mmJSON file of the N, C-alpha and C atoms, coordinates in Angstrom:
{"data_MODEL":{"atom_site":{
"group_PDB":["ATOM","ATOM","ATOM","ATOM","ATOM","ATOM","ATOM","ATOM","ATOM","ATOM","ATOM","ATOM","ATOM","ATOM","ATOM","ATOM","ATOM","ATOM","ATOM","ATOM","ATOM","ATOM","ATOM","ATOM","ATOM","ATOM","ATOM","ATOM","ATOM","ATOM","ATOM","ATOM","ATOM","ATOM","ATOM","ATOM","ATOM","ATOM","ATOM","ATOM","ATOM","ATOM","ATOM","ATOM","ATOM","ATOM","ATOM","ATOM","ATOM","ATOM","ATOM","ATOM","ATOM","ATOM","ATOM","ATOM","ATOM","ATOM","ATOM","ATOM","ATOM","ATOM","ATOM","ATOM","ATOM","ATOM","ATOM","ATOM","ATOM","ATOM","ATOM","ATOM","ATOM","ATOM","ATOM","ATOM","ATOM","ATOM","ATOM","ATOM","ATOM","ATOM","ATOM","ATOM","ATOM","ATOM","ATOM","ATOM","ATOM","ATOM","ATOM","ATOM","ATOM","ATOM","ATOM","ATOM","ATOM","ATOM","ATOM","ATOM","ATOM","ATOM","ATOM","ATOM","ATOM","ATOM","ATOM","ATOM","ATOM","ATOM","ATOM","ATOM","ATOM","ATOM","ATOM","ATOM","ATOM","ATOM","ATOM","ATOM","ATOM","ATOM","ATOM","ATOM","ATOM","ATOM","ATOM","ATOM","ATOM","ATOM","ATOM","ATOM","ATOM","ATOM","ATOM","ATOM","ATOM","ATOM","ATOM","ATOM","ATOM","ATOM","ATOM","ATOM","ATOM","ATOM","ATOM","ATOM","ATOM","ATOM","ATOM","ATOM","ATOM","ATOM","ATOM","ATOM","ATOM","ATOM","ATOM","ATOM","ATOM","ATOM","ATOM","ATOM","ATOM","ATOM","ATOM","ATOM","ATOM","ATOM","ATOM","ATOM","ATOM","ATOM","ATOM","ATOM","ATOM","ATOM","ATOM","ATOM","ATOM","ATOM","ATOM","ATOM","ATOM","ATOM","ATOM","ATOM","ATOM","ATOM","ATOM","ATOM","ATOM","ATOM","ATOM","ATOM","ATOM","ATOM","ATOM","ATOM","ATOM","ATOM","ATOM","ATOM","ATOM","ATOM","ATOM","ATOM","ATOM","ATOM","ATOM","ATOM","ATOM"],
"id":[1,2,3,4,5,6,7,8,9,10,11,12,13,14,15,16,17,18,19,20,21,22,23,24,25,26,27,28,29,30,31,32,33,34,35,36,37,38,39,40,41,42,43,44,45,46,47,48,49,50,51,52,53,54,55,56,57,58,59,60,61,62,63,64,65,66,67,68,69,70,71,72,73,74,75,76,77,78,79,80,81,82,83,84,85,86,87,88,89,90,91,92,93,94,95,96,97,98,99,100,101,102,103,104,105,106,107,108,109,110,111,112,113,114,115,116,117,118,119,120,121,122,123,124,125,126,127,128,129,130,131,132,133,134,135,136,137,138,139,140,141,142,143,144,145,146,147,148,149,150,151,152,153,154,155,156,157,158,159,160,161,162,163,164,165,166,167,168,169,170,171,172,173,174,175,176,177,178,179,180,181,182,183,184,185,186,187,188,189,190,191,192,193,194,195,196,197,198,199,200,201,202,203,204,205,206,207,208,209,210,211,212,213],
"type_symbol":["N","C","C","N","C","C","N","C","C","N","C","C","N","C","C","N","C","C","N","C","C","N","C","C","N","C","C","N","C","C","N","C","C","N","C","C","N","C","C","N","C","C","N","C","C","N","C","C","N","C","C","N","C","C","N","C","C","N","C","C","N","C","C","N","C","C","N","C","C","N","C","C","N","C","C","N","C","C","N","C","C","N","C","C","N","C","C","N","C","C","N","C","C","N","C","C","N","C","C","N","C","C","N","C","C","N","C","C","N","C","C","N","C","C","N","C","C","N","C","C","N","C","C","N","C","C","N","C","C","N","C","C","N","C","C","N","C","C","N","C","C","N","C","C","N","C","C","N","C","C","N","C","C","N","C","C","N","C","C","N","C","C","N","C","C","N","C","C","N","C","C","N","C","C","N","C","C","N","C","C","N","C","C","N","C","C","N","C","C","N","C","C","N","C","C","N","C","C","N","C","C","N","C","C","N","C","C","N","C","C","N","C","C"],
"label_atom_id":["N","CA","C","N","CA","C","N","CA","C","N","CA","C","N","CA","C","N","CA","C","N","CA","C","N","CA","C","N","CA","C","N","CA","C","N","CA","C","N","CA","C","N","CA","C","N","CA","C","N","CA","C","N","CA","C","N","CA","C","N","CA","C","N","CA","C","N","CA","C","N","CA","C","N","CA","C","N","CA","C","N","CA","C","N","CA","C","N","CA","C","N","CA","C","N","CA","C","N","CA","C","N","CA","C","N","CA","C","N","CA","C","N","CA","C","N","CA","C","N","CA","C","N","CA","C","N","CA","C","N","CA","C","N","CA","C","N","CA","C","N","CA","C","N","CA","C","N","CA","C","N","CA","C","N","CA","C","N","CA","C","N","CA","C","N","CA","C","N","CA","C","N","CA","C","N","CA","C","N","CA","C","N","CA","C","N","CA","C","N","CA","C","N","CA","C","N","CA","C","N","CA","C","N","CA","C","N","CA","C","N","CA","C","N","CA","C","N","CA","C","N","CA","C","N","CA","C","N","CA","C","N","CA","C","N","CA","C","N","CA","C","N","CA","C","N","CA","C"],
"label_alt_id":[null,null,null,null,null,null,null,null,null,null,null,null,null,null,null,null,null,null,null,null,null,null,null,null,null,null,null,null,null,null,null,null,null,null,null,null,null,null,null,null,null,null,null,null,null,null,null,null,null,null,null,null,null,null,null,null,null,null,null,null,null,null,null,null,null,null,null,null,null,null,null,null,null,null,null,null,null,null,null,null,null,null,null,null,null,null,null,null,null,null,null,null,null,null,null,null,null,null,null,null,null,null,null,null,null,null,null,null,null,null,null,null,null,null,null,null,null,null,null,null,null,null,null,null,null,null,null,null,null,null,null,null,null,null,null,null,null,null,null,null,null,null,null,null,null,null,null,null,null,null,null,null,null,null,null,null,null,null,null,null,null,null,null,null,null,null,null,null,null,null,null,null,null,null,null,null,null,null,null,null,null,null,null,null,null,null,null,null,null,null,null,null,null,null,null,null,null,null,null,null,null,null,null,null,null,null,null,null,null,null,null,null,null],
"label_comp_id":["MET","MET","MET","ILE","ILE","ILE","MET","MET","MET","LYS","LYS","LYS","THR","THR","THR","GLY","GLY","GLY","GLU","GLU","GLU","GLN","GLN","GLN","TRP","TRP","TRP","ARG","ARG","ARG","CYS","CYS","CYS","THR","THR","THR","ASN","ASN","ASN","PRO","PRO","PRO","VAL","VAL","VAL","CYS","CYS","CYS","HIS","HIS","HIS","CYS","CYS","CYS","GLU","GLU","GLU","VAL","VAL","VAL","LEU","LEU","LEU","VAL","VAL","VAL","GLN","GLN","GLN","SER","SER","SER","ASP","ASP","ASP","GLY","GLY","GLY","VAL","VAL","VAL","LEU","LEU","LEU","GLU","GLU","GLU","GLY","GLY","GLY","GLU","GLU","GLU","ASN","ASN","ASN","PRO","PRO","PRO","ARG","ARG","ARG","CYS","CYS","CYS","VAL","VAL","VAL","CYS","CYS","CYS","GLY","GLY","GLY","SER","SER","SER","PRO","PRO","PRO","LEU","LEU","LEU","LYS","LYS","LYS","LYS","LYS","LYS","LYS","LYS","LYS","TYR","TYR","TYR","ALA","ALA","ALA","PRO","PRO","PRO","PRO","PRO","PRO","HIS","HIS","HIS","LEU","LEU","LEU","THR","THR","THR","TYR","TYR","TYR","LEU","LEU","LEU","GLU","GLU","GLU","PHE","PHE","PHE","LEU","LEU","LEU","ARG","ARG","ARG","ILE","ILE","ILE","GLU","GLU","GLU","ASP","ASP","ASP","PRO","PRO","PRO","LEU","LEU","LEU","LEU","LEU","LEU","VAL","VAL","VAL","GLY","GLY","GLY","GLY","GLY","GLY","ILE","ILE","ILE","SER","SER","SER","ASN","ASN","ASN","GLN","GLN","GLN","ASP","ASP","ASP"],
"label_asym_id":["A","A","A","A","A","A","A","A","A","A","A","A","A","A","A","A","A","A","A","A","A","A","A","A","A","A","A","A","A","A","A","A","A","A","A","A","A","A","A","A","A","A","A","A","A","A","A","A","A","A","A","A","A","A","A","A","A","A","A","A","A","A","A","A","A","A","A","A","A","A","A","A","A","A","A","A","A","A","A","A","A","A","A","A","A","A","A","A","A","A","A","A","A","A","A","A","A","A","A","A","A","A","A","A","A","A","A","A","A","A","A","A","A","A","A","A","A","A","A","A","A","A","A","A","A","A","A","A","A","A","A","A","A","A","A","A","A","A","A","A","A","A","A","A","A","A","A","A","A","A","A","A","A","A","A","A","A","A","A","A","A","A","A","A","A","A","A","A","A","A","A","A","A","A","A","A","A","A","A","A","A","A","A","A","A","A","A","A","A","A","A","A","A","A","A","A","A","A","A","A","A","A","A","A","A","A","A","A","A","A","A","A","A"],
"label_entity_id":["1","1","1","1","1","1","1","1","1","1","1","1","1","1","1","1","1","1","1","1","1","1","1","1","1","1","1","1","1","1","1","1","1","1","1","1","1","1","1","1","1","1","1","1","1","1","1","1","1","1","1","1","1","1","1","1","1","1","1","1","1","1","1","1","1","1","1","1","1","1","1","1","1","1","1","1","1","1","1","1","1","1","1","1","1","1","1","1","1","1","1","1","1","1","1","1","1","1","1","1","1","1","1","1","1","1","1","1","1","1","1","1","1","1","1","1","1","1","1","1","1","1","1","1","1","1","1","1","1","1","1","1","1","1","1","1","1","1","1","1","1","1","1","1","1","1","1","1","1","1","1","1","1","1","1","1","1","1","1","1","1","1","1","1","1","1","1","1","1","1","1","1","1","1","1","1","1","1","1","1","1","1","1","1","1","1","1","1","1","1","1","1","1","1","1","1","1","1","1","1","1","1","1","1","1","1","1","1","1","1","1","1","1"],
"label_seq_id":[1,1,1,2,2,2,3,3,3,4,4,4,5,5,5,6,6,6,7,7,7,8,8,8,9,9,9,10,10,10,11,11,11,12,12,12,13,13,13,14,14,14,15,15,15,16,16,16,17,17,17,18,18,18,19,19,19,20,20,20,21,21,21,22,22,22,23,23,23,24,24,24,25,25,25,26,26,26,27,27,27,28,28,28,29,29,29,30,30,30,31,31,31,32,32,32,33,33,33,34,34,34,35,35,35,36,36,36,37,37,37,38,38,38,39,39,39,40,40,40,41,41,41,42,42,42,43,43,43,44,44,44,45,45,45,46,46,46,47,47,47,48,48,48,49,49,49,50,50,50,51,51,51,52,52,52,53,53,53,54,54,54,55,55,55,56,56,56,57,57,57,58,58,58,59,59,59,60,60,60,61,61,61,62,62,62,63,63,63,64,64,64,65,65,65,66,66,66,67,67,67,68,68,68,69,69,69,70,70,70,71,71,71],
"pdbx_PDB_ins_code":[null,null,null,null,null,null,null,null,null,null,null,null,null,null,null,null,null,null,null,null,null,null,null,null,null,null,null,null,null,null,null,null,null,null,null,null,null,null,null,null,null,null,null,null,null,null,null,null,null,null,null,null,null,null,null,null,null,null,null,null,null,null,null,null,null,null,null,null,null,null,null,null,null,null,null,null,null,null,null,null,null,null,null,null,null,null,null,null,null,null,null,null,null,null,null,null,null,null,null,null,null,null,null,null,null,null,null,null,null,null,null,null,null,null,null,null,null,null,null,null,null,null,null,null,null,null,null,null,null,null,null,null,null,null,null,null,null,null,null,null,null,null,null,null,null,null,null,null,null,null,null,null,null,null,null,null,null,null,null,null,null,null,null,null,null,null,null,null,null,null,null,null,null,null,null,null,null,null,null,null,null,null,null,null,null,null,null,null,null,null,null,null,null,null,null,null,null,null,null,null,null,null,null,null,null,null,null,null,null,null,null,null,null],
"Cartn_x":[-44.852,-45.24,-46.605,-47.531,-48.871,-48.942,-49.389,-49.571,-51.068,-51.569,-52.994,-53.28,-54.468,-54.882,-54.812,-54.221,-54.125,-52.836,-52.027,-50.754,-49.757,-48.864,-47.787,-46.472,-45.659,-44.34,-43.302,-42.148,-41.068,-39.794,-39.033,-37.747,-36.737,-35.9,-34.89,-33.64,-33.54,-32.404,-32.6,-31.711,-31.903,-31.791,-31.193,-31.066,-32.344,-33.056,-34.23,-35.482,-35.844,-37.04,-38.343,-38.405,-39.607,-40.656,-41.93,-43.038,-44.052,-44.629,-45.594,-46.882,-48.021,-49.331,-49.944,-50.279,-50.817,-52.258,-52.554,-53.877,-54.743,-54.115,-54.877,-54.077,-54.791,-54.153,-53.253,-52.204,-51.297,-50.436,-49.88,-49.002,-47.698,-46.59,-45.269,-44.528,-44.153,-43.465,-42.026,-41.561,-40.16,-39.925,-39.171,-38.737,-39.643,-39.3,-40.059,-39.978,-40.986,-40.94,-39.777,-39.375,-38.237,-38.707,-37.948,-38.169,-37.598,-37.887,-37.319,-35.81,-35.273,-33.83,-33.136,-33.927,-33.365,-33.319,-33.557,-33.548,-34.877,-34.859,-36.119,-37.024,-38.331,-39.32,-39.723,-40.056,-40.559,-41.881,-42.761,-44.024,-43.772,-44.605,-44.518,-44.916,-44.14,-44.393,-45.675,-46.504,-47.705,-47.671,-47.666,-47.607,-48.847,-48.707,-49.859,-50.902,-52.145,-53.256,-53.658,-53.272,-53.523,-54.784,-55.732,-56.955,-57.265,-56.525,-56.833,-56.795,-55.828,-55.678,-56.087,-56.929,-57.346,-58.1,-58.759,-59.515,-58.61,-57.296,-56.374,-55.861,-56.264,-55.822,-56.267,-55.396,-55.727,-56.143,-57.364,-57.873,-57.835,-57.809,-57.8,-59.098,-59.026,-60.252,-61.086,-62.376,-63.298,-63.425,-63.446,-63.673,-65.157,-65.684,-67.11,-67.302,-68.03,-68.328,-67.124,-66.04,-64.856,-64.074,-64.361,-63.679,-62.572,-61.401,-60.308,-59.818,-59.12,-58.593,-57.285,-56.767,-55.477,-55.588,-56.787,-56.957,-56.589],
"Cartn_y":[121.462,120.1,120.146,119.339,119.284,118.116,118.405,117.373,117.201,115.97,115.697,114.955,115.163,114.514,112.998,112.324,110.872,110.313,111.151,110.677,110.42,109.455,109.18,109.593,110.314,110.762,110.153,109.748,109.134,109.952,109.955,110.64,109.824,110.508,109.822,109.487,109.968,109.673,108.279,107.306,105.947,105.827,106.796,106.767,107.275,108.181,108.842,107.959,107.385,106.541,107.246,108.555,109.311,109.146,109.017,108.97,110.028,110.672,111.739,111.389,111.511,111.337,112.721,113.101,114.436,114.511,115.524,115.701,116.702,117.62,118.578,118.924,119.269,119.597,120.814,120.838,121.975,122.017,123.18,123.359,123.946,123.353,123.827,124.137,125.382,125.788,125.304,124.812,124.432,122.961,122.608,121.231,120.49,119.219,118.393,118.969,118.675,119.134,118.482,119.088,118.606,117.974,116.984,116.32,117.206,116.864,117.612,117.431,116.337,116.116,116.905,117.482,118.286,117.594,116.289,115.539,115.726,115.617,115.752,114.542,114.782,113.709,113.28,111.999,111.466,110.768,110.774,110.069,108.572,107.905,106.45,105.863,104.902,104.311,103.484,103.71,102.909,102.367,101.053,100.495,100.879,101.03,101.417,100.307,100.707,99.773,99.737,98.665,98.565,97.76,98.367,97.664,97.781,98.547,98.829,97.576,96.684,95.524,94.211,94.266,93.049,92.108,92.629,91.784,90.875,91.123,90.3,89.09,88.959,87.809,86.52,85.538,84.242,83.332,82.815,81.929,80.503,79.535,78.131,77.798,77.048,76.673,75.709,75.828,74.948,73.626,72.549,71.233,70.951,70.542,70.237,68.75,68.387,66.98,66.181,66.829,66.117,65.457,65.786,65.194,66.142,65.597,66.416,65.85,66.626,66.214,65.446,65.272,64.634,63.105,62.524,61.071,60.387],
"Cartn_z":[-23.789,-23.507,-22.821,-23.325,-22.752,-21.778,-20.587,-19.566,-19.344,-19.539,-19.404,-18.103,-17.57,-16.337,-16.491,-15.524,-15.51,-16.087,-16.725,-17.273,-16.147,-16.388,-15.438,-16.082,-15.322,-15.771,-14.852,-15.427,-14.645,-14.76,-13.686,-13.664,-14.469,-15.259,-16.066,-15.265,-14.04,-13.171,-12.568,-12.873,-12.369,-10.852,-10.197,-8.739,-8.072,-8.723,-8.14,-8.148,-9.277,-9.442,-9.085,-9.205,-8.872,-9.98,-9.603,-10.549,-10.157,-11.178,-10.941,-11.672,-10.996,-11.603,-11.761,-12.994,-13.279,-12.783,-11.971,-11.39,-12.16,-12.9,-13.701,-14.96,-16.025,-17.294,-17.149,-17.973,-17.948,-19.188,-19.452,-20.604,-20.096,-20.538,-20.167,-21.459,-21.655,-22.876,-22.86,-24.006,-24.116,-23.916,-22.888,-22.681,-21.708,-21.473,-20.534,-19.123,-18.297,-16.898,-16.16,-15.051,-14.262,-12.958,-12.518,-11.237,-10.123,-8.888,-7.766,-7.683,-8.272,-8.267,-9.386,-10.303,-11.385,-12.732,-12.767,-14.028,-14.757,-16.084,-16.827,-16.605,-16.673,-16.57,-17.972,-18.125,-19.389,-19.122,-20.14,-20.005,-19.91,-19.12,-19.017,-20.367,-20.857,-22.165,-22.143,-23.133,-23.323,-24.743,-24.913,-26.261,-27.054,-28.362,-29.176,-29.236,-29.339,-29.46,-30.924,-31.624,-33.054,-33.321,-34.009,-34.363,-35.844,-36.585,-37.982,-38.85,-38.669,-39.528,-38.861,-37.857,-37.174,-38.099,-39.135,-40.042,-40.87,-40.893,-41.653,-40.883,-39.637,-38.844,-39.505,-39.547,-40.118,-38.981,-39.091,-38.061,-38.579,-37.673,-38.058,-38.786,-39.884,-40.599,-39.757,-39.9,-39.162,-39.894,-39.144,-39.731,-39.746,-40.884,-41.002,-40.778,-39.75,-39.471,-39.033,-38.668,-38.209,-39.328,-40.587,-41.726,-42.171,-42.421,-42.918,-44.237,-45.017,-46.31,-46.177,-44.991,-44.79,-44.753,-44.77,-44.697,-45.995],
"occupancy":[1.0,1.0,1.0,1.0,1.0,1.0,1.0,1.0,1.0,1.0,1.0,1.0,1.0,1.0,1.0,1.0,1.0,1.0,1.0,1.0,1.0,1.0,1.0,1.0,1.0,1.0,1.0,1.0,1.0,1.0,1.0,1.0,1.0,1.0,1.0,1.0,1.0,1.0,1.0,1.0,1.0,1.0,1.0,1.0,1.0,1.0,1.0,1.0,1.0,1.0,1.0,1.0,1.0,1.0,1.0,1.0,1.0,1.0,1.0,1.0,1.0,1.0,1.0,1.0,1.0,1.0,1.0,1.0,1.0,1.0,1.0,1.0,1.0,1.0,1.0,1.0,1.0,1.0,1.0,1.0,1.0,1.0,1.0,1.0,1.0,1.0,1.0,1.0,1.0,1.0,1.0,1.0,1.0,1.0,1.0,1.0,1.0,1.0,1.0,1.0,1.0,1.0,1.0,1.0,1.0,1.0,1.0,1.0,1.0,1.0,1.0,1.0,1.0,1.0,1.0,1.0,1.0,1.0,1.0,1.0,1.0,1.0,1.0,1.0,1.0,1.0,1.0,1.0,1.0,1.0,1.0,1.0,1.0,1.0,1.0,1.0,1.0,1.0,1.0,1.0,1.0,1.0,1.0,1.0,1.0,1.0,1.0,1.0,1.0,1.0,1.0,1.0,1.0,1.0,1.0,1.0,1.0,1.0,1.0,1.0,1.0,1.0,1.0,1.0,1.0,1.0,1.0,1.0,1.0,1.0,1.0,1.0,1.0,1.0,1.0,1.0,1.0,1.0,1.0,1.0,1.0,1.0,1.0,1.0,1.0,1.0,1.0,1.0,1.0,1.0,1.0,1.0,1.0,1.0,1.0,1.0,1.0,1.0,1.0,1.0,1.0,1.0,1.0,1.0,1.0,1.0,1.0,1.0,1.0,1.0,1.0,1.0,1.0],
"B_iso_or_equiv":[0.0,0.0,0.0,0.0,0.0,0.0,0.0,0.0,0.0,0.0,0.0,0.0,0.0,0.0,0.0,0.0,0.0,0.0,0.0,0.0,0.0,0.0,0.0,0.0,0.0,0.0,0.0,0.0,0.0,0.0,0.0,0.0,0.0,0.0,0.0,0.0,0.0,0.0,0.0,0.0,0.0,0.0,0.0,0.0,0.0,0.0,0.0,0.0,0.0,0.0,0.0,0.0,0.0,0.0,0.0,0.0,0.0,0.0,0.0,0.0,0.0,0.0,0.0,0.0,0.0,0.0,0.0,0.0,0.0,0.0,0.0,0.0,0.0,0.0,0.0,0.0,0.0,0.0,0.0,0.0,0.0,0.0,0.0,0.0,0.0,0.0,0.0,0.0,0.0,0.0,0.0,0.0,0.0,0.0,0.0,0.0,0.0,0.0,0.0,0.0,0.0,0.0,0.0,0.0,0.0,0.0,0.0,0.0,0.0,0.0,0.0,0.0,0.0,0.0,0.0,0.0,0.0,0.0,0.0,0.0,0.0,0.0,0.0,0.0,0.0,0.0,0.0,0.0,0.0,0.0,0.0,0.0,0.0,0.0,0.0,0.0,0.0,0.0,0.0,0.0,0.0,0.0,0.0,0.0,0.0,0.0,0.0,0.0,0.0,0.0,0.0,0.0,0.0,0.0,0.0,0.0,0.0,0.0,0.0,0.0,0.0,0.0,0.0,0.0,0.0,0.0,0.0,0.0,0.0,0.0,0.0,0.0,0.0,0.0,0.0,0.0,0.0,0.0,0.0,0.0,0.0,0.0,0.0,0.0,0.0,0.0,0.0,0.0,0.0,0.0,0.0,0.0,0.0,0.0,0.0,0.0,0.0,0.0,0.0,0.0,0.0,0.0,0.0,0.0,0.0,0.0,0.0,0.0,0.0,0.0,0.0,0.0,0.0],
"pdbx_formal_charge":[null,null,null,null,null,null,null,null,null,null,null,null,null,null,null,null,null,null,null,null,null,null,null,null,null,null,null,null,null,null,null,null,null,null,null,null,null,null,null,null,null,null,null,null,null,null,null,null,null,null,null,null,null,null,null,null,null,null,null,null,null,null,null,null,null,null,null,null,null,null,null,null,null,null,null,null,null,null,null,null,null,null,null,null,null,null,null,null,null,null,null,null,null,null,null,null,null,null,null,null,null,null,null,null,null,null,null,null,null,null,null,null,null,null,null,null,null,null,null,null,null,null,null,null,null,null,null,null,null,null,null,null,null,null,null,null,null,null,null,null,null,null,null,null,null,null,null,null,null,null,null,null,null,null,null,null,null,null,null,null,null,null,null,null,null,null,null,null,null,null,null,null,null,null,null,null,null,null,null,null,null,null,null,null,null,null,null,null,null,null,null,null,null,null,null,null,null,null,null,null,null,null,null,null,null,null,null,null,null,null,null,null,null],
"auth_seq_id":[1,1,1,2,2,2,3,3,3,4,4,4,5,5,5,6,6,6,7,7,7,8,8,8,9,9,9,10,10,10,11,11,11,12,12,12,13,13,13,14,14,14,15,15,15,16,16,16,17,17,17,18,18,18,19,19,19,20,20,20,21,21,21,22,22,22,23,23,23,24,24,24,25,25,25,26,26,26,27,27,27,28,28,28,29,29,29,30,30,30,31,31,31,32,32,32,33,33,33,34,34,34,35,35,35,36,36,36,37,37,37,38,38,38,39,39,39,40,40,40,41,41,41,42,42,42,43,43,43,44,44,44,45,45,45,46,46,46,47,47,47,48,48,48,49,49,49,50,50,50,51,51,51,52,52,52,53,53,53,54,54,54,55,55,55,56,56,56,57,57,57,58,58,58,59,59,59,60,60,60,61,61,61,62,62,62,63,63,63,64,64,64,65,65,65,66,66,66,67,67,67,68,68,68,69,69,69,70,70,70,71,71,71],
"auth_comp_id":["MET","MET","MET","ILE","ILE","ILE","MET","MET","MET","LYS","LYS","LYS","THR","THR","THR","GLY","GLY","GLY","GLU","GLU","GLU","GLN","GLN","GLN","TRP","TRP","TRP","ARG","ARG","ARG","CYS","CYS","CYS","THR","THR","THR","ASN","ASN","ASN","PRO","PRO","PRO","VAL","VAL","VAL","CYS","CYS","CYS","HIS","HIS","HIS","CYS","CYS","CYS","GLU","GLU","GLU","VAL","VAL","VAL","LEU","LEU","LEU","VAL","VAL","VAL","GLN","GLN","GLN","SER","SER","SER","ASP","ASP","ASP","GLY","GLY","GLY","VAL","VAL","VAL","LEU","LEU","LEU","GLU","GLU","GLU","GLY","GLY","GLY","GLU","GLU","GLU","ASN","ASN","ASN","PRO","PRO","PRO","ARG","ARG","ARG","CYS","CYS","CYS","VAL","VAL","VAL","CYS","CYS","CYS","GLY","GLY","GLY","SER","SER","SER","PRO","PRO","PRO","LEU","LEU","LEU","LYS","LYS","LYS","LYS","LYS","LYS","LYS","LYS","LYS","TYR","TYR","TYR","ALA","ALA","ALA","PRO","PRO","PRO","PRO","PRO","PRO","HIS","HIS","HIS","LEU","LEU","LEU","THR","THR","THR","TYR","TYR","TYR","LEU","LEU","LEU","GLU","GLU","GLU","PHE","PHE","PHE","LEU","LEU","LEU","ARG","ARG","ARG","ILE","ILE","ILE","GLU","GLU","GLU","ASP","ASP","ASP","PRO","PRO","PRO","LEU","LEU","LEU","LEU","LEU","LEU","VAL","VAL","VAL","GLY","GLY","GLY","GLY","GLY","GLY","ILE","ILE","ILE","SER","SER","SER","ASN","ASN","ASN","GLN","GLN","GLN","ASP","ASP","ASP"],
"auth_asym_id":["A","A","A","A","A","A","A","A","A","A","A","A","A","A","A","A","A","A","A","A","A","A","A","A","A","A","A","A","A","A","A","A","A","A","A","A","A","A","A","A","A","A","A","A","A","A","A","A","A","A","A","A","A","A","A","A","A","A","A","A","A","A","A","A","A","A","A","A","A","A","A","A","A","A","A","A","A","A","A","A","A","A","A","A","A","A","A","A","A","A","A","A","A","A","A","A","A","A","A","A","A","A","A","A","A","A","A","A","A","A","A","A","A","A","A","A","A","A","A","A","A","A","A","A","A","A","A","A","A","A","A","A","A","A","A","A","A","A","A","A","A","A","A","A","A","A","A","A","A","A","A","A","A","A","A","A","A","A","A","A","A","A","A","A","A","A","A","A","A","A","A","A","A","A","A","A","A","A","A","A","A","A","A","A","A","A","A","A","A","A","A","A","A","A","A","A","A","A","A","A","A","A","A","A","A","A","A","A","A","A","A","A","A"],
"auth_atom_id":["N","CA","C","N","CA","C","N","CA","C","N","CA","C","N","CA","C","N","CA","C","N","CA","C","N","CA","C","N","CA","C","N","CA","C","N","CA","C","N","CA","C","N","CA","C","N","CA","C","N","CA","C","N","CA","C","N","CA","C","N","CA","C","N","CA","C","N","CA","C","N","CA","C","N","CA","C","N","CA","C","N","CA","C","N","CA","C","N","CA","C","N","CA","C","N","CA","C","N","CA","C","N","CA","C","N","CA","C","N","CA","C","N","CA","C","N","CA","C","N","CA","C","N","CA","C","N","CA","C","N","CA","C","N","CA","C","N","CA","C","N","CA","C","N","CA","C","N","CA","C","N","CA","C","N","CA","C","N","CA","C","N","CA","C","N","CA","C","N","CA","C","N","CA","C","N","CA","C","N","CA","C","N","CA","C","N","CA","C","N","CA","C","N","CA","C","N","CA","C","N","CA","C","N","CA","C","N","CA","C","N","CA","C","N","CA","C","N","CA","C","N","CA","C","N","CA","C","N","CA","C","N","CA","C","N","CA","C","N","CA","C","N","CA","C","N","CA","C"],
"pdbx_PDB_model_num":[1,1,1,1,1,1,1,1,1,1,1,1,1,1,1,1,1,1,1,1,1,1,1,1,1,1,1,1,1,1,1,1,1,1,1,1,1,1,1,1,1,1,1,1,1,1,1,1,1,1,1,1,1,1,1,1,1,1,1,1,1,1,1,1,1,1,1,1,1,1,1,1,1,1,1,1,1,1,1,1,1,1,1,1,1,1,1,1,1,1,1,1,1,1,1,1,1,1,1,1,1,1,1,1,1,1,1,1,1,1,1,1,1,1,1,1,1,1,1,1,1,1,1,1,1,1,1,1,1,1,1,1,1,1,1,1,1,1,1,1,1,1,1,1,1,1,1,1,1,1,1,1,1,1,1,1,1,1,1,1,1,1,1,1,1,1,1,1,1,1,1,1,1,1,1,1,1,1,1,1,1,1,1,1,1,1,1,1,1,1,1,1,1,1,1,1,1,1,1,1,1,1,1,1,1,1,1,1,1,1,1,1,1]
}}}
């Protein structure tokens, strides 16, 4: 497991609630790192940033001169 600087890891034990901020890069072979309570740590979830299909967004049509076809 690769741990990068600035990542936040959380303890999976609901009683512990421990959070760790990584200060330097590191590699841990095998499984996820462990908390001081013994439970495995998981990376804090970050939703994906999608920009690939932004051009498909449908925007409201502009009215020219305030005239609409609904009259």
